[in-house]
Backbone as a printed PyTorch tensor [residue, N CA C, xyz], in Angstrom:
tensor([[[-23.9140, 162.3310,   4.3790],
         [-23.9760, 163.3070,   3.2730],
         [-22.4760, 164.2410,   3.6140]],

        [[-21.8160, 164.7530,   2.6500],
         [-20.7910, 165.6140,   2.4910],
         [-21.0700, 166.8200,   2.2950]],

        [[-20.6630, 168.0030,   2.8660],
         [-21.1080, 169.3190,   2.7700],
         [-20.6510, 169.5960,   1.2450]],

        [[-21.8340, 170.6220,   0.7570],
         [-21.3780, 171.2040,  -0.7460],
         [-21.3770, 172.7960,  -0.7570]],

        [[-21.1350, 173.1730,  -1.7280],
         [-20.9180, 174.5810,  -1.5130],
         [-21.2980, 175.1100,  -3.3110]],

        [[-21.8620, 176.4370,  -3.0150],
         [-22.4350, 176.8390,  -4.4050],
         [-23.9700, 176.9060,  -4.4750]],

        [[-24.4570, 178.2630,  -4.5060],
         [-25.7740, 178.4640,  -4.7770],
         [-26.6760, 177.7790,  -3.8780]],

        [[-27.9850, 177.5510,  -4.4920],
         [-28.8700, 176.8860,  -3.0420],
         [-28.6260, 175.4600,  -2.7030]],

        [[-27.6270, 174.8570,  -3.5730],
         [-27.1010, 173.4390,  -3.3240],
         [-26.3130, 173.5400,  -1.7000]],

        [[-26.0300, 174.7690,  -1.2320],
         [-25.5610, 174.8240,   0.1290],
         [-26.3900, 174.1750,   1.3550]],

        [[-27.6850, 174.2790,   0.8220],
         [-28.6690, 173.5200,   1.8740],
         [-29.2710, 172.4210,   1.2560]],

        [[-29.4470, 172.2120,  -0.2040],
         [-29.9570, 170.9490,  -0.7210],
         [-28.9050, 169.8700,  -1.0990]],

        [[-27.8140, 170.2640,  -1.3450],
         [-27.1850, 169.0390,  -1.9900],
         [-27.0940, 168.6960,  -3.3270]],

        [[-26.4380, 167.7270,  -3.4930],
         [-26.7120, 167.0130,  -4.6950],
         [-27.0510, 165.6110,  -4.5210]],

        [[-27.6680, 164.8780,  -5.6170],
         [-27.7530, 163.7730,  -5.1540],
         [-26.5010, 162.6270,  -5.0550]],

        [[-25.5310, 162.9810,  -5.9360],
         [-24.4120, 162.4360,  -5.8940],
         [-23.6550, 162.3750,  -4.6450]],

        [[-23.8470, 163.4310,  -3.8290],
         [-23.2140, 163.7290,  -2.5250],
         [-23.6060, 162.7030,  -1.2990]],

        [[-24.8240, 161.9910,  -1.4860],
         [-25.8140, 161.1800,  -0.7360],
         [-24.9010, 159.9570,  -0.8930]],

        [[-24.1490, 159.2810,   0.3250],
         [-23.4730, 157.8490,   0.0770],
         [-23.9840, 156.7530,   0.1930]],

        [[-25.2450, 156.6730,   0.7740],
         [-26.1680, 155.6950,   1.4400],
         [-27.4510, 156.3650,   1.5720]],

        [[-28.4670, 155.6570,   1.6910],
         [-29.9550, 155.9800,   2.0940],
         [-30.4260, 154.5980,   2.7320]],

        [[-31.3040, 155.1270,   3.9380],
         [-32.0440, 153.9780,   4.7370],
         [-32.8850, 154.5330,   5.6370]],

        [[-33.9050, 153.8010,   5.8110],
         [-35.1350, 154.3300,   6.4400],
         [-35.3060, 153.2000,   7.5150]],

        [[-35.9690, 153.4110,   8.7980],
         [-36.3810, 152.1780,   9.7190],
         [-37.7710, 152.7620,  10.2440]],

        [[-38.1460, 151.7260,  10.8670],
         [-39.4740, 151.8850,  11.5600],
         [-39.5270, 151.7100,  13.0160]],

        [[-40.1570, 152.6340,  13.8750],
         [-40.0440, 152.7440,  15.3560],
         [-41.4100, 152.4630,  15.8360]],

        [[-41.6820, 151.4690,  16.6760],
         [-42.8420, 151.3280,  17.2170],
         [-43.1330, 152.3450,  18.3330]],

        [[-43.7900, 153.3310,  17.9160],
         [-44.2410, 154.2890,  18.8070],
         [-45.4950, 153.9590,  19.4220]],

        [[-45.6970, 154.3160,  20.9050],
         [-46.9880, 154.0520,  21.5240],
         [-47.6490, 155.5180,  21.4680]],

        [[-48.9660, 155.1750,  21.1440],
         [-50.0770, 156.3650,  21.1220],
         [-49.8170, 157.3040,  20.3920]],

        [[-49.9800, 158.5950,  20.3450],
         [-49.8580, 159.8260,  19.5840],
         [-51.0980, 160.0550,  19.1890]],

        [[-51.1090, 161.5100,  18.4250],
         [-52.4270, 161.8260,  18.1040],
         [-52.5580, 162.4150,  16.6530]],

        [[-51.5320, 161.6340,  16.0330],
         [-51.5450, 162.1040,  14.5470],
         [-50.5850, 163.0340,  14.2030]],

        [[-50.2420, 163.7460,  15.0110],
         [-49.0720, 164.6400,  14.7370],
         [-47.7100, 164.2500,  14.7150]],

        [[-46.4000, 164.9410,  14.7930],
         [-45.3590, 164.6590,  14.3670],
         [-45.0860, 163.8360,  15.1970]],

        [[-44.2540, 162.4050,  14.5680],
         [-43.6970, 161.5560,  15.5060],
         [-42.6380, 162.1960,  16.4190]],

        [[-42.1230, 162.9390,  15.8410],
         [-40.7410, 163.1890,  16.8600],
         [-41.3340, 163.8560,  18.3660]],

        [[-42.6570, 164.2870,  18.4760],
         [-43.3610, 164.3900,  19.6330],
         [-43.6800, 163.3740,  20.7130]],

        [[-43.9200, 161.9820,  19.9290],
         [-44.1020, 160.8270,  20.6670],
         [-43.1220, 160.3410,  21.4680]],

        [[-43.3790, 160.1460,  22.6730],
         [-42.5970, 159.6260,  23.5750],
         [-41.8660, 158.2930,  23.1520]],

        [[-40.6230, 157.9320,  23.0910],
         [-39.9020, 156.8100,  22.8810],
         [-39.9670, 155.6690,  24.0480]],

        [[-41.1480, 155.6310,  25.0550],
         [-40.9780, 154.7810,  26.1750],
         [-41.6570, 153.5440,  25.6080]],

        [[-41.6740, 152.4550,  26.6220],
         [-42.0590, 151.3000,  26.2280],
         [-42.9290, 150.9430,  27.2510]],

        [[-43.9080, 149.6810,  26.9460],
         [-45.0490, 149.5690,  27.9200],
         [-45.3070, 147.8200,  27.8040]],

        [[-45.0980, 147.3870,  28.9460],
         [-45.4880, 145.6010,  29.2200],
         [-46.8930, 145.7900,  29.6170]],

        [[-47.6350, 145.0270,  28.9410],
         [-49.0200, 144.7800,  29.2610],
         [-49.2070, 143.1740,  29.3620]],

        [[-50.3010, 142.9440,  30.2740],
         [-50.6640, 141.2390,  30.5420],
         [-51.8440, 141.1400,  30.7670]],

        [[-52.3180, 140.2770,  29.5150],
         [-53.6830, 140.0980,  29.3450],
         [-54.3710, 139.2920,  30.3000]],

        [[-55.6500, 138.9530,  30.3200],
         [-56.4840, 138.0730,  31.3740],
         [-55.6090, 136.6540,  31.4540]],

        [[-55.5640, 136.3220,  29.8040],
         [-55.0370, 134.8580,  29.8020],
         [-53.5540, 134.8600,  30.1890]],

        [[-52.9970, 136.0530,  30.6330],
         [-51.5410, 135.7030,  30.9240],
         [-50.3940, 136.0580,  29.9540]],

        [[-50.8710, 136.6120,  28.7980],
         [-50.1320, 136.5360,  27.6190],
         [-49.5490, 137.9820,  27.8230]],

        [[-48.0070, 137.9720,  27.9750],
         [-47.3390, 139.2950,  28.0730],
         [-46.8320, 139.8190,  26.8940]],

        [[-47.0200, 141.2010,  26.6690],
         [-46.6220, 141.7890,  25.5450],
         [-46.2050, 142.9420,  25.9590]],

        [[-44.7700, 143.1740,  25.2200],
         [-44.1460, 144.4810,  25.3090],
         [-44.4320, 145.3900,  23.8070]],

        [[-44.3070, 146.4760,  24.2910],
         [-44.2900, 147.2880,  22.8470],
         [-43.5760, 148.4600,  23.2220]],

        [[-43.1960, 149.1630,  21.8450],
         [-42.8480, 150.6800,  21.7330],
         [-41.3020, 150.3830,  21.9820]],

        [[-40.5940, 151.6010,  22.9020],
         [-39.1800, 151.2520,  23.3070],
         [-38.2090, 151.7500,  21.9630]],

        [[-36.8310, 151.1680,  21.9210],
         [-36.2080, 151.3660,  21.0840],
         [-34.4710, 150.8130,  21.2150]],

        [[-33.4370, 150.7340,  20.1630],
         [-32.4480, 149.8140,  20.5840],
         [-31.7620, 150.2670,  21.7400]],

        [[-31.5860, 151.5050,  21.9770],
         [-30.8790, 151.7770,  23.3780],
         [-31.3240, 151.3450,  24.5700]],

        [[-32.3800, 151.0020,  24.5610],
         [-33.0890, 150.6200,  25.9340],
         [-33.4390, 149.0650,  25.5960]],

        [[-32.9160, 148.2970,  24.7750],
         [-33.4190, 146.9450,  24.7230],
         [-33.2190, 145.9720,  26.1340]],

        [[-31.6960, 146.3230,  26.4500],
         [-31.4620, 145.5160,  27.9200],
         [-32.5470, 145.6600,  28.8800]],

        [[-32.9100, 146.9210,  29.1440],
         [-33.7190, 147.3040,  30.2420],
         [-35.0520, 146.9820,  30.0830]],

        [[-35.5050, 146.5370,  28.3640],
         [-36.6840, 146.4160,  28.4230],
         [-36.9100, 144.8440,  28.5180]],

        [[-35.6940, 144.1950,  27.9640],
         [-35.6330, 142.7550,  28.3740],
         [-35.5450, 142.4620,  30.0600]],

        [[-35.1460, 143.4890,  30.7050],
         [-35.1580, 142.8730,  32.1420],
         [-36.2600, 143.2030,  32.6150]],

        [[-36.8370, 144.2820,  32.3220],
         [-38.3060, 144.4690,  32.9270],
         [-39.3130, 143.1200,  32.4490]],

        [[-39.1010, 142.7270,  31.3180],
         [-40.1570, 141.7530,  30.7860],
         [-39.9140, 140.6380,  31.5510]],

        [[-38.5560, 140.2550,  31.8690],
         [-38.0350, 139.2020,  32.4880],
         [-38.5390, 138.9280,  33.6110]],

        [[-38.4960, 140.4010,  34.6370],
         [-38.6740, 140.3110,  35.8370],
         [-40.3150, 140.2890,  36.2960]],

        [[-40.9390, 140.7790,  35.1230],
         [-42.3310, 140.7360,  35.1300],
         [-43.0150, 139.3870,  34.9040]],

        [[-42.3060, 138.6910,  34.0300],
         [-42.8110, 137.1780,  33.9480],
         [-42.3890, 136.3850,  35.0090]],

        [[-41.4020, 136.5750,  35.8760],
         [-41.0430, 135.8900,  36.7930],
         [-41.7520, 136.1810,  37.8720]],

        [[-42.1970, 137.3300,  38.1550],
         [-43.4750, 137.5820,  39.1270],
         [-44.8250, 136.9840,  38.9250]],

        [[-45.0750, 136.5970,  37.5310],
         [-46.2370, 136.0290,  37.1170],
         [-46.2630, 134.6750,  37.5920]],

        [[-44.9770, 134.0890,  37.2280],
         [-44.8860, 132.5970,  37.4730],
         [-44.4600, 132.2120,  38.9180]],

        [[-44.6280, 133.2820,  39.6130],
         [-44.5950, 133.0620,  41.2420],
         [-43.1660, 132.3640,  41.7210]],

        [[-41.9420, 132.7310,  40.8510],
         [-40.6170, 132.4550,  41.0410],
         [-39.7630, 133.1250,  42.1390]],

        [[-40.7760, 133.2780,  43.2680],
         [-40.0430, 133.9510,  44.2100],
         [-39.1580, 135.1650,  44.1560]],

        [[-37.8650, 135.0270,  44.5350],
         [-37.1880, 136.4150,  44.3060],
         [-35.8340, 136.6120,  43.2200]],

        [[-36.0500, 135.4760,  42.3030],
         [-35.4840, 135.2560,  41.2570],
         [-35.7160, 136.5880,  40.2630]],

        [[-34.7050, 137.1190,  39.5790],
         [-34.8340, 138.3140,  38.8460],
         [-33.8190, 138.5170,  37.7590]],

        [[-33.8970, 138.9530,  36.7200],
         [-33.0700, 139.0250,  35.6950],
         [-31.6600, 139.5800,  36.1360]],

        [[-30.4430, 138.8100,  35.2730],
         [-29.4080, 139.3390,  35.9990],
         [-28.3790, 140.0690,  35.0150]],

        [[-29.0060, 140.3300,  33.7380],
         [-27.9370, 141.1160,  32.3910],
         [-27.3190, 142.3080,  32.9950]],

        [[-27.8740, 143.0350,  34.2520],
         [-27.3450, 144.2900,  34.3800],
         [-26.0320, 144.1410,  34.7790]],

        [[-25.8960, 143.1790,  35.0430],
         [-24.1580, 142.8360,  35.8340],
         [-23.3720, 141.9220,  34.8130]],

        [[-23.8800, 141.4860,  33.6540],
         [-23.4130, 140.6680,  32.4650],
         [-22.5060, 141.7300,  31.4470]],

        [[-21.6000, 141.2260,  31.4000],
         [-20.7250, 142.0470,  30.0460],
         [-20.7110, 141.4960,  28.7220]],

        [[-21.2160, 141.9520,  27.8590],
         [-21.0250, 141.6750,  26.4810],
         [-20.1320, 140.9830,  26.1770]],

        [[-19.8840, 139.9840,  25.0850],
         [-18.8970, 139.5370,  24.3240],
         [-17.7880, 140.2730,  23.9080]],

        [[-16.5420, 139.9000,  24.2580],
         [-15.3580, 140.8520,  23.9940],
         [-15.4970, 142.1250,  24.6020]],

        [[-16.2540, 142.4300,  25.9820],
         [-16.4530, 143.3950,  26.6470],
         [-14.8970, 143.9190,  27.0900]],

        [[-14.2230, 145.0210,  27.3680],
         [-13.2240, 145.5120,  27.7960],
         [-13.4200, 146.6430,  28.3060]],

        [[-12.9340, 147.0120,  29.5410],
         [-12.9610, 148.3040,  30.3410],
         [-12.6870, 149.5840,  29.5930]],

        [[-11.9340, 149.4390,  28.7120],
         [-11.0380, 150.6140,  27.9320],
         [ -9.9320, 150.2210,  27.3160]],

        [[ -9.2920, 151.0990,  26.1290],
         [ -8.1290, 150.7470,  25.6430],
         [ -6.8170, 150.6920,  26.6410]],

        [[ -6.2270, 149.7700,  26.6100],
         [ -4.8870, 149.4220,  27.7750],
         [ -4.0570, 150.2980,  27.2230]],

        [[ -3.2320, 150.8020,  28.3910],
         [ -2.1330, 151.5460,  27.9710],
         [ -1.0070, 151.1630,  27.1120]],

        [[ -1.0930, 151.8990,  26.0100],
         [  0.1380, 151.6010,  25.1180],
         [ -0.5940, 150.4010,  23.8120]],

        [[ -1.6910, 150.4060,  23.8840],
         [ -2.2790, 148.9220,  23.1650],
         [ -2.6410, 150.0180,  21.6380]],

        [[ -2.8280, 149.1620,  20.6700],
         [ -3.1860, 149.9870,  19.3330],
         [ -4.5730, 150.4790,  19.4680]],

        [[ -4.8050, 151.7590,  18.8190],
         [ -6.0820, 152.3610,  18.4840],
         [ -6.7730, 151.7700,  17.4300]],

        [[ -5.9880, 151.1670,  16.8030],
         [ -7.0660, 150.6530,  15.4520],
         [ -7.8700, 149.3940,  15.9160]],

        [[ -8.9870, 149.1810,  15.4910],
         [ -9.8420, 147.9270,  15.7890],
         [-10.1420, 148.1440,  17.1880]],

        [[-10.2510, 149.2340,  17.9340],
         [-10.6950, 148.9950,  19.3870],
         [-11.9490, 148.8060,  19.4700]],

        [[-13.0310, 148.7850,  18.5680],
         [-14.3210, 148.3290,  18.5970],
         [-14.3620, 146.5850,  18.8330]],

        [[-13.3610, 146.1490,  18.4420],
         [-13.3940, 144.8220,  18.9380],
         [-12.9170, 144.2070,  20.1880]],

        [[-12.6740, 145.3040,  21.1120],
         [-12.7280, 144.9480,  22.7990],
         [-11.4550, 144.0410,  22.9100]],

        [[-11.9510, 142.9980,  23.5930],
         [-10.5770, 142.2180,  24.2670],
         [-10.1870, 141.2570,  23.0180]],

        [[-11.1160, 141.1040,  21.8560],
         [-10.5470, 140.3740,  20.7440],
         [ -9.7280, 141.3720,  19.7510]],

        [[ -9.2650, 142.2940,  19.9200],
         [ -8.7230, 143.1640,  19.0540],
         [ -7.2560, 142.2950,  18.7720]],

        [[ -6.5210, 142.2390,  19.7800],
         [ -5.3000, 141.3040,  19.4040],
         [ -5.2890, 140.2710,  18.7650]],

        [[ -6.4150, 139.3900,  19.0470],
         [ -6.4640, 137.9440,  18.0780],
         [ -6.8310, 138.5780,  16.5240]],

        [[ -7.8250, 139.8260,  16.7020],
         [ -7.8310, 140.3930,  15.1510],
         [ -6.6460, 140.8040,  14.3700]],

        [[ -5.7330, 141.3440,  15.1160],
         [ -4.8800, 142.2710,  14.8080],
         [ -3.9800, 140.9960,  13.9890]],

        [[ -3.8100, 139.8010,  14.6730],
         [ -3.1830, 138.6180,  14.0880],
         [ -3.2060, 138.1550,  12.8710]],

        [[ -4.9800, 138.1060,  12.8140],
         [ -5.3270, 137.5570,  11.4610],
         [ -5.2380, 138.6410,  10.1980]],

        [[ -5.1840, 139.7980,  10.7630],
         [ -5.0930, 140.8510,   9.8310],
         [ -3.4190, 140.9100,   9.2160]],

        [[ -2.5390, 140.7480,  10.2510],
         [ -1.0020, 140.2310,   9.9170],
         [ -0.7010, 139.1210,   9.3980]],

        [[ -1.5110, 138.2080,   9.7120],
         [ -1.0790, 136.8690,   9.0660],
         [ -1.6710, 136.5070,   7.6990]],

        [[ -2.9430, 137.1990,   7.3640],
         [ -3.1840, 137.0270,   6.1370],
         [ -2.6950, 137.8210,   4.8790]],

        [[ -2.2710, 137.1570,   3.7200],
         [ -1.8120, 137.9620,   2.7620],
         [ -2.6260, 138.9030,   2.3310]],

        [[ -2.3070, 140.3080,   2.5820],
         [ -3.2290, 141.2830,   2.1960],
         [ -4.3140, 141.5950,   3.1160]],

        [[ -3.8000, 140.9550,   4.3020],
         [ -4.7230, 141.3270,   5.5440],
         [ -5.2080, 142.6220,   5.8810]],

        [[ -4.0560, 143.4800,   5.4880],
         [ -3.8170, 144.9760,   5.9590],
         [ -4.3920, 145.8700,   4.9740]],

        [[ -4.9020, 145.1080,   3.5010],
         [ -5.2290, 146.1660,   2.2370],
         [ -6.5620, 146.6150,   2.6210]],

        [[ -6.7810, 147.5040,   2.1240],
         [ -8.3380, 148.2800,   2.3570],
         [ -9.3330, 147.6350,   1.4480]],

        [[-10.3790, 146.8690,   1.9850],
         [-11.3260, 146.6490,   1.2000],
         [-11.9660, 147.7730,   0.0110]],

        [[-11.8700, 148.9250,   0.2910],
         [-11.9320, 149.9220,  -0.9280],
         [-11.6430, 151.0020,  -0.2180]],

        [[-11.2950, 152.0810,  -1.2500],
         [-10.8030, 153.3790,  -0.8100],
         [-11.6070, 154.3620,   0.0580]],

        [[-12.9510, 153.8770,  -0.0450],
         [-14.1160, 154.6970,   0.5880],
         [-14.6680, 153.8950,   1.7410]],

        [[-14.1970, 153.1100,   2.1420],
         [-14.5850, 152.1310,   3.2040],
         [-13.6110, 152.0630,   4.3610]],

        [[-13.8900, 152.0990,   5.5430],
         [-12.6410, 151.9340,   6.6990],
         [-12.3880, 150.8330,   7.0330]],

        [[-12.3820, 149.6220,   6.2220],
         [-12.0230, 148.1760,   6.7540],
         [-11.0580, 147.6300,   5.7690]],

        [[-10.4490, 146.5930,   6.2670],
         [ -9.2250, 146.0920,   5.8380],
         [ -9.7890, 144.5120,   5.2770]],

        [[ -9.1440, 144.0280,   4.6440],
         [ -9.4690, 142.5110,   4.0740],
         [ -9.6250, 141.4850,   5.3410]],

        [[ -8.2820, 141.7920,   6.4240],
         [ -8.2320, 140.7090,   7.3750],
         [ -9.5260, 140.7200,   8.0840]],

        [[-10.2900, 141.9390,   8.2980],
         [-11.4670, 141.7760,   9.0670],
         [-12.5680, 140.9560,   8.1820]],

        [[-12.4840, 140.8690,   6.9320],
         [-13.4280, 139.8970,   6.4280],
         [-13.1150, 138.4110,   6.6340]],

        [[-12.0570, 138.0030,   6.5350],
         [-11.6540, 136.7540,   7.3720],
         [-12.0770, 136.7130,   8.6620]],

        [[-11.7480, 137.5890,   9.4880],
         [-12.0600, 137.3010,  10.7310],
         [-13.7220, 137.2000,  10.8410]],

        [[-14.4520, 138.0020,  10.2090],
         [-16.0060, 137.8260,  10.4350],
         [-16.2220, 136.2340,   9.8050]],

        [[-15.4770, 135.8600,   9.2250],
         [-16.0710, 134.5290,   8.6010],
         [-15.6340, 133.5320,   9.2740]],

        [[-14.5970, 133.6270,   9.8650],
         [-13.9450, 132.4570,  10.9460],
         [-14.5970, 132.7750,  12.3770]],

        [[-14.8990, 133.8730,  12.7950],
         [-15.1510, 134.0780,  14.1410],
         [-16.7590, 134.8720,  14.3230]],

        [[-17.1510, 135.4610,  13.3040],
         [-18.5680, 136.0910,  13.5080],
         [-19.6130, 135.2230,  12.6070]],

        [[-19.5110, 134.1390,  12.1920],
         [-20.2650, 133.2270,  11.4100],
         [-21.0910, 134.1140,   9.8980]],

        [[-20.0760, 134.6850,   9.6550],
         [-20.2970, 135.4170,   8.2110],
         [-20.6770, 134.4450,   7.2180]],

        [[-21.5860, 134.3340,   6.3540],
         [-21.7940, 133.2970,   5.4700],
         [-22.1610, 134.0640,   4.1800]],

        [[-22.3490, 135.1430,   4.1070],
         [-22.8530, 135.5080,   2.6230],
         [-22.1830, 136.9390,   2.4720]],

        [[-22.1400, 137.6340,   1.1420],
         [-21.4360, 138.8060,   1.2010],
         [-22.4540, 139.9330,   2.0950]],

        [[-23.9210, 139.7450,   2.0050],
         [-24.7330, 140.7520,   2.7860],
         [-24.1990, 140.4990,   4.0400]],

        [[-24.2220, 139.4440,   4.6390],
         [-23.7320, 139.2590,   6.0720],
         [-22.7490, 140.1700,   6.6250]],

        [[-21.6600, 140.2600,   5.4640],
         [-20.3820, 140.9060,   5.9050],
         [-20.6320, 142.3170,   5.4920]],

        [[-21.0420, 142.8800,   4.1900],
         [-21.0880, 144.1930,   3.9780],
         [-22.5730, 144.8330,   4.6370]],

        [[-23.3810, 144.3380,   5.0130],
         [-24.5540, 144.8400,   5.8760],
         [-24.5300, 144.4480,   7.3830]],

        [[-23.8370, 143.5990,   7.9440],
         [-23.9200, 143.5260,   9.0150],
         [-22.5790, 143.3690,  10.1090]],

        [[-21.8350, 142.6150,   9.4960],
         [-20.4880, 142.5300,  10.3180],
         [-19.7230, 143.8060,  10.0850]],

        [[-19.8160, 144.5660,   8.9850],
         [-19.3560, 145.8280,   8.8610],
         [-20.7600, 146.5260,   8.7880]],

        [[-20.4510, 147.9660,   8.5120],
         [-21.7190, 149.0990,   8.2870],
         [-21.2050, 149.6590,   6.7690]],

        [[-20.2420, 148.9950,   6.0950],
         [-20.1600, 149.0080,   4.7100],
         [-21.4470, 149.4920,   4.0880]],

        [[-22.3680, 149.0510,   3.9760],
         [-23.6130, 148.8540,   3.1070],
         [-24.4550, 150.5500,   3.6160]],

        [[-24.2220, 150.7310,   4.6970],
         [-24.6900, 152.0180,   5.2990],
         [-23.9620, 153.4730,   5.1800]],

        [[-22.8020, 153.1880,   4.7980],
         [-21.7450, 153.9220,   4.9980],
         [-21.6120, 154.3860,   3.4920]],

        [[-21.5110, 153.5060,   2.7110],
         [-21.4890, 153.8160,   1.0990],
         [-21.7980, 152.7730,   0.3680]],

        [[-23.2160, 152.9720,  -0.4480],
         [-23.7790, 151.7740,  -0.9070],
         [-22.9160, 151.5030,  -2.3580]],

        [[-22.2520, 152.4050,  -3.3610],
         [-21.7160, 152.2890,  -4.3170],
         [-20.4560, 151.4950,  -4.1250]],

        [[-19.6680, 152.0410,  -3.2770],
         [-18.3970, 151.3450,  -2.7580],
         [-18.8050, 150.0570,  -2.1750]],

        [[-19.7210, 149.7410,  -1.6040],
         [-19.9140, 148.3290,  -0.9690],
         [-20.4260, 147.3970,  -2.4480]],

        [[-20.8810, 147.9850,  -3.1160],
         [-21.2660, 147.2170,  -4.3770],
         [-20.0360, 146.7460,  -5.3690]],

        [[-19.2080, 147.7640,  -5.1600],
         [-17.4180, 147.6570,  -5.8400],
         [-16.9290, 146.7350,  -5.0020]],

        [[-16.9940, 146.3980,  -3.8500],
         [-16.2170, 145.4060,  -3.0440],
         [-16.7090, 144.2830,  -3.1510]],

        [[-18.1800, 143.9260,  -3.4660],
         [-19.1250, 142.6420,  -3.4440],
         [-18.3220, 141.6280,  -3.8570]],

        [[-17.7000, 141.6920,  -5.2270],
         [-16.6030, 140.5030,  -5.7470],
         [-15.4450, 140.1850,  -4.7090]],

        [[-14.4630, 141.2650,  -3.9890],
         [-13.7140, 140.6240,  -3.4460],
         [-14.2640, 140.3000,  -2.3710]],

        [[-15.1920, 140.5450,  -1.5830],
         [-15.5970, 140.0260,  -0.4560],
         [-16.1900, 138.2100,  -0.6460]],

        [[-17.0350, 138.1250,  -1.9880],
         [-16.9490, 137.0480,  -2.3600],
         [-16.0810, 136.1870,  -2.4490]],

        [[-15.0810, 136.4660,  -3.0440],
         [-13.5100, 135.5440,  -3.2160],
         [-13.5050, 134.8530,  -1.9030]],

        [[-13.5380, 136.0820,  -1.0390],
         [-12.9230, 135.5780,   0.4850],
         [-13.4070, 134.4160,   0.7280]],

        [[-14.9770, 134.6400,   0.8260],
         [-16.0130, 133.7890,   1.2360],
         [-15.7130, 132.4700,   0.4170]],

        [[-15.5810, 132.4290,  -0.8150],
         [-15.5060, 131.5050,  -1.4810],
         [-14.0500, 130.4320,  -1.1290]],

        [[-13.2650, 131.3030,  -0.7510],
         [-11.8060, 130.5570,  -0.2280],
         [-12.0050, 130.0730,   1.0420]],

        [[-12.7650, 130.6820,   2.1340],
         [-12.8240, 130.3000,   3.4160],
         [-13.6250, 128.9450,   3.5810]],

        [[-14.7750, 128.8970,   2.4460],
         [-15.7900, 128.1960,   2.7620],
         [-15.9280, 127.3910,   1.7020]],

        [[-15.0500, 127.1040,   0.7590],
         [-15.0400, 126.1590,  -0.3580],
         [-16.2250, 126.5900,  -1.2570]],

        [[-16.4140, 127.5040,  -1.3940],
         [-17.8310, 127.8270,  -2.5390],
         [-17.0310, 127.9360,  -3.9920]],

        [[-17.8030, 127.7110,  -4.8920],
         [-17.1600, 127.8960,  -6.4890],
         [-17.5500, 129.0990,  -7.0930]],

        [[-16.9240, 129.3490,  -8.0900],
         [-17.1180, 130.6790,  -8.9820],
         [-18.7040, 131.0190,  -9.2430]],

        [[-19.3230, 129.9430,  -9.4700],
         [-20.8830, 130.1300,  -9.4880],
         [-21.2980, 130.6660,  -8.1680]],

        [[-21.0460, 130.2540,  -7.2730],
         [-21.7680, 130.9550,  -5.9980],
         [-21.1190, 132.1600,  -5.6080]],

        [[-20.0070, 132.4850,  -5.8590],
         [-19.5760, 133.5900,  -5.8920],
         [-20.2890, 134.5650,  -6.5810]],

        [[-20.5390, 134.3500,  -7.8780],
         [-21.3840, 135.4210,  -8.6530],
         [-22.7480, 135.3890,  -8.5750]],

        [[-23.2410, 134.2890,  -7.7170],
         [-24.6380, 134.6150,  -7.6960],
         [-24.7560, 135.7330,  -6.0690]],

        [[-23.7170, 135.4350,  -5.1760],
         [-23.7800, 136.2060,  -4.3940],
         [-23.5840, 137.7560,  -4.5120]],

        [[-22.6430, 138.2780,  -5.4920],
         [-22.3660, 139.4030,  -5.9650],
         [-23.7770, 140.0610,  -6.3400]],

        [[-24.3780, 138.8420,  -7.4300],
         [-25.8780, 139.7640,  -8.0630],
         [-26.5860, 139.9580,  -6.6550]],

        [[-26.7250, 139.0650,  -5.9990],
         [-27.9610, 139.0820,  -5.2080],
         [-27.5490, 140.5020,  -4.0890]],

        [[-26.4960, 140.6860,  -3.8990],
         [-26.1860, 141.5860,  -2.8970],
         [-26.1530, 143.1500,  -3.6740]],

        [[-25.5490, 142.8100,  -4.9800],
         [-25.9160, 144.3120,  -5.8050],
         [-27.2580, 144.7560,  -5.9920]],

        [[-28.1870, 143.6650,  -5.9220],
         [-29.2370, 144.1270,  -5.9720],
         [-30.2240, 144.9710,  -5.0930]],

        [[-29.7580, 144.2140,  -3.7590],
         [-30.1070, 144.6170,  -2.5590],
         [-29.7150, 145.9270,  -2.3590]],

        [[-28.1920, 146.3810,  -2.7580],
         [-27.5800, 147.6780,  -2.5150],
         [-28.4350, 148.8030,  -3.2420]],

        [[-28.7110, 148.4320,  -4.2910],
         [-29.4070, 149.3290,  -5.1540],
         [-30.5010, 150.3540,  -4.5870]],

        [[-31.3370, 149.4820,  -3.7080],
         [-32.0950, 150.3800,  -2.9480],
         [-31.6770, 151.5760,  -2.0110]],

        [[-30.2270, 151.0700,  -1.5400],
         [-29.6610, 152.1850,  -0.7140],
         [-28.9260, 153.2740,  -1.5860]],

        [[-29.0560, 153.4280,  -2.7120],
         [-28.4940, 154.5250,  -3.3680],
         [-29.4750, 155.6080,  -3.8340]],

        [[-29.0720, 156.7440,  -3.7430],
         [-30.0260, 157.8710,  -3.8460],
         [-30.1970, 157.9100,  -5.3900]],

        [[-31.6320, 157.9700,  -5.9660],
         [-31.8440, 158.0450,  -7.2480],
         [-31.5130, 159.4270,  -7.9150]],

        [[-31.1310, 159.3930,  -9.1380],
         [-30.2550, 160.5670,  -9.6060],
         [-31.1090, 161.7950,  -9.7860]],

        [[-30.7780, 162.7320,  -9.3400],
         [-31.8180, 164.3580,  -9.4360],
         [-32.6100, 164.1160,  -8.3610]],

        [[-32.7590, 163.3410,  -7.5450],
         [-33.5670, 163.0770,  -6.2780],
         [-33.2310, 164.6530,  -5.3680]],

        [[-32.6980, 164.8910,  -5.4410],
         [-31.8890, 166.5110,  -4.4730],
         [-31.7070, 167.4700,  -5.3850]],

        [[-32.5080, 168.5920,  -5.1220],
         [-32.1290, 169.8630,  -5.7710],
         [-32.3330, 169.7340,  -7.1580]]])
């Protein structure tokens, strides 16, 4: 939400100031019916008498540890000796220790693939053009997502390969036709398919916009 000034809107703001809204569900364990903020974000691994293992609770930031503990528990149940989960020492795809000296600061979120991404941006006509004035992405990133990240729909790109939908729902809707056109060119999809993609994404993105007058 952008900061606003003037009257009681200093605290409440205007509906128009909210660029995108979204909610999520968190699988909390226990609780006494009080505020969820007081419920621990821990996870639990239970094994039934039949040997069924169930993991509950946790959060995104502990997903790897949760998986490690679940795998280790399963290995013990299976009697697999000293075998243990090895993910603690594995690097994620495109992992990089940090920006190299003199390396461009743009696109550093691509890690070791940054140089290849920048080649696509530079090599595509209009690759360095902004997807939308209100979004921090360029057209070359759209091409990269299709060729290298298995993006196949407008929703794939605007909601998953980039965070466009969560940053600005209206701008994402306005960007959908351009994204559909790139998808059509890269994947050989016709105008009818592109139009259906734009319509489907626009319908979805409507739910991420703040209803008029909802604040203050």
